[in-house]
Structure formats: structure tokens, C-alpha cells
C-alpha positions, 0 to 999 in steps of 0.5 A: 522519476519516482522516488521510494521512501522508507515506510517500514521493514518489509517483514512488518507487512505480512505476505499477501496483505496490504497496509496504508501509509500516510505520506504528507496528505496522501494515503498510499496502499502498499501491498506485498505478494505471497512469499515475495520480497517485492512491494507495490504501491498505489493510491489508497482511494477507491476511484468509484466511491472515493473511499479509503479502502484499497489497502484492505484488499477491497478491489 
């Protein structure tokens, strides 16, 4: 079962952007779609280049 943790207020993430959060030793990319109250979270690591860039929107 997945568990969500409070990282920041949703209004701290501009619509159609992403931010990076450090949870323990793992970077998590958090995205907020346009004009929506939902958020999505994935690993911030690009699986092809092993670079920490996904929260910047480089996908």
C-alpha cells in the first residue's frame, strides 16, 4: 500500500509544473497538471541517463 506524505501546499506548485522533493535518500518528482487539484509523483531519476531531471519537465 502506498502512503502519501505532506511535502508542501498544492498552491506552492504552479499549475503545469513540477518540483523535486527529497524523501530520505530518494528524490521524488511531483507534478501538478494545469488548473487541477491533483498531483502525480514519480522517481526524479531519468532511467536512461541516470540524471535527476524529471521534475524539470525533461521527459
